[in-house]
N, C-alpha and C positions, 0 to 999 in steps of 0.2 A: 803479358803485354800484347803479343801478337794477335791473340783472339779479340781484344778490344779494338785494335786497329781494323781487323777484318770486319767486325760489327759496324764500325762507322763507315767504312768504304761501301759496304752493302747498302746501308742506309741512304748513301748518296748516289746509289745506282750504278756503282763501279763493279765491273766484272773483276773477280779476285782469283789469282792463282797463288798457291802457297807451296813453298819448298819446305818439306819436312824431313827430319831424319827417318831413316827406314824403320826404327822401332817406335816412332812417336805415334800415339793413339790419336784418332780423329774425334774422340769423345768430346773434347773441349769445344769443338765447332758445332756440335749438335746437328741440326738438320740444315744448316746453312748451305747454300749452293756455291761451292768453291771448286776450283780445279786443283787437284793435288799432284805434285811432283815429288819424288823421293830422292834425297841426296844428303851429302854431309860436307860441311865446310873444310874438313880435314883433307878432302880429296876433291878431284874435279868431276867425279861421276854424278851425272844428273843436273849439274849446274847450267850447262849450255842449253839444254832442253827447256829448263825452267825459265830462263830469261829471254828466250827467243821470241821476238815480236811484241814484247810487253811495252807499254807506254812509259811506266815508271817502276823503279825497284825501291822497296822500303826494306832496309836490312835491319831487322830487330834482333836477330839471333846473336847470342853472346854467351860466354861461360862466366858465371858468377862465383863458382867454387872450383878450385883446382889443387892438385897435389904438389905443384911446383910452379915457379914463375915461367918456366918454359912452356908449361901446358897452357897457361893463360895466353902467352904469346902466339902459340900454335893456332889457337882458335880466333882469339880477339883481334890479333894483328894479321897473321898468316891467312886465316880464313876469310877476313875482310878483303885483303889484297887479292886472294884467288877469285872471290866472287866479282870484284870490281874489274879485274882483268878479263874475265869471261864476258861481262857485260860489254866492255869496250871492243872486244874482238867479235862477238856474236851479234851484238845489237847496238852499234855505234849511234844510231839514231834515237836511242833512249832519251826521253825528255828530261828525266831527273833520277839521280840515285840519292836516296836519303839514308844517311848512316845514323842510327840511334846509339849515340855514345852515352856518357854519363857525367854527372857533376863530379864523380870521382876522378875523371880525367883532368880536371882543372885544379882539384883540391879545395880545401876549406878556405874561408875568409881569414886573413891574418889578424884582423882588427875589429871584427864585428860588423863592418860595413859590407853589404852584399857585393860580391865581385861581379863584374861584367865580362864580356867576351874580349876585352882588351887586356885583361889580366894575364900575366905570364903563368902558364900551367905549372902547378906544383903538386902532382899526384902523390899521395902518401903510401900507396900500396901497390902490390903486384898487379891487382886488378885494374886500378886506375891508370897505371903506366901502360898496360896492355890496351886499354881503351883509347888512350891518347896515341899510342903507336898506330892503332887502326885508323884514327883521324888523319895522321901524317902520310899514310900510304896512298890516300885517295887521289890526290892530284896527278901523280905519276901513273897510277894504275888505270885510272879511268880515261885519261887522254881527253878527248873532246866532250865526253859526257858531263853535263853540269851535275854538281852534287851539293848537298846541304847536310850540315851536321847539327843534330839535335841533342842537347845535353839535359836530360831530366834529372831531377833529384831523387831521393828515396820514394819509392812507388808502393801504394797499397791499393787494395780494392778486391772485389769478388774475383775468384779464380787464382789469386796470388797467395802463396803460402809462406812468403818470407817472413812476414810479421805475425804469422799464426800463433806462435808461442806467447806473444804479448796478449793477444786476445784470450787465449786459453787460461792464462794466468789471472787475467782480469775477471773472467767468468767465475773463477774460484774465490774472488775477493781479494787478490793480491796484485801488486805492481812492483816491478823492479825500478828503483830510484837511481837512474844513471845521469841525472842532471849535473852532478859535479859542481863546476864553477860557473853555473848558469849557462849550460849548454843549450844551444838553439839549432834547429835543423829545418831545412825545407822538406815538406812532405806533400805529395800530390796523388790524388786519386787517379787510377789507371785511365778512366774515361777522359779526364782532362789532359793527360799525357797523349792519349790517342788523338784528341783534337789538335794538339800542338804538332804532332807528327804529320797528320794528314793536311793540316792547313799550311805547314811549311812546304809540303810536297806540291800542293796545288798553286802555290804563290810564285809568280814569276820574280818577284822581288827577292825572295829568299834564295835564289840560285847563287851558289858560291858563298853563302853565309853560314855562320856558326851561331846557334841560339840556345841560351839557357831557358828552361821552363822553371817557374817558381810560384809558390803560394803567397809570396810577399814577405810578411814580417817573420815568418818562421814559426816553429812549434817546439815545445819542450816535452820530455817524457812526463812530467807532472801534469802538463796540459792535456796530453792524450789520456792520461789516467783519470783526470776529472771528467772528461767527456764519456769514457767507457764506464766509469763508476755510475754516473748518472743514468746512462742508457741501460745498464744492467740492473739498476735499482738498488745498488748498495754502495757504500763508500769503500774505496779500496785501501787496504793496509800496505804501507810502504815497506819494502825490503831495501835498505840501503845497500848499494853496491859500489864501494870505493874502488879506485883504479887498480889497486894491488890485487883485490879480489876478482876483478874483471880479467886482469892478466892471468891469474891463476886458473880460472875457469876456461880461458882461451887455450892455455897451455895444455891442460888436461884434455880438452876436446881434440886438439891437434894430435895429441899422442894416441888417443883412442882410435881417431880416424886413420892414422898411420898404421896401426896394428891391424885394422880391419881392411886396409888397402883401398879406402875410399877417399873422395875429396870432402873436405869440411867447408860448409858455407860460413859457420862461425868458428873463429880460431884467432890466432895471434894477429893476423892481418885485419880481421874485422874489428878487433879490440883497438887497433890503432885508429880506425875510423871513428869508433864510438868515443874515443877520448879527445878527439879534436873538438874545440869549443864551439866554433861557428861554421856549420855547413849551410851558408847563406849565399844566394846568388840573385841577380836581378834579371827579370824577364822584360825589361823595358824595350829592348831591341825587337823581340818577338811581337810585342804589342804594337810597336811603331811600324814594323814591316808587314805584318799580315794579320794584325788585329787580335792576336790570341790573348786570352786571359782565363784564369781559372774559373770554373763554373760550380764546382762541388765543394762546399765548405766542409771542414772536418766534422763539424757537429752532425751533418747529414751522412757524409761518406763513411765515417767509422761505424755508425749504427747500421748502415746498409751492409757493410762488410761483415760485421758480427752476425747479422741476420743470415747472410749467405753461408758463413761457416756453420751455423747451427742447422740450416736446412739441408746441408750436405754432410751432416754428421761428424763435423770436425771439432765441435764443442757442444756442451749442454748448457742451455740457458737456465739460470737460476729461477727465473720468473718471466712472464711476458715482458718484452722490452718496451721501454718508453719510445714513442715515435719521434720525439724531439727533445732537446735539452736546453 
């Protein structure tokens, strides 16, 4: 996500400074002219130098897979507090601090009606609770520095590999049917999310606000499969995945990850999110306050993403892709 935000800022003529973990490669940024500082949200080293003198801070970093609830909290809440406190102490004249949270911090819709920012948060997972905790430390940690919270839904697009297994399966002619009881979820292209983050940062109206980003009516797994099948030039064969099988696969994945001593992105916690019926939210406030609306329809974005995966050797296309569906 961060590289898409960087791309957009550079397009707008903004000088960009990036705080990267010591081991993080610069490859994702290509030849872009950016200033790089090294640091880690788990500690204070490098943070003060990175935020010194900047006009705005966009906090995109976060942990999406962890071995324990405490590990999520250490980065997503503790790291956010640490960065915010450094900004308040080192750069109190900072114009804006934008915290990129998640729809997971609010939880799903209970009744199929897209939730808005007035809904009481009900996160279902350790990840969601840690992102909500990150939101809640901002006011105290930042002091006089204005902040904005942006809650994107599930994100896809070039450079992101979270949904890569879905594309790889589709390229082979298969799709996992997770629609269950008519499940719907909001899904946004990374470029749309980047526009929402940057537009919220630049908007005076957005200071102090929390904003959902949304594609509107939502998407289903079968809807994604239809688009990918038409793009790849073949009809996808369904693999029904009932909830009990999803739970079993998640448990096995967690156990294997535990034996290997690594964090699992898919596991019991992710299965809880998959089983929720309606991950739907409303972006009406973002549209009203700073004019944001999605620009990339899934019919275009999913094809573009599949083509990027193929060009970077992450999947093999069965035939030349259809340019539109």
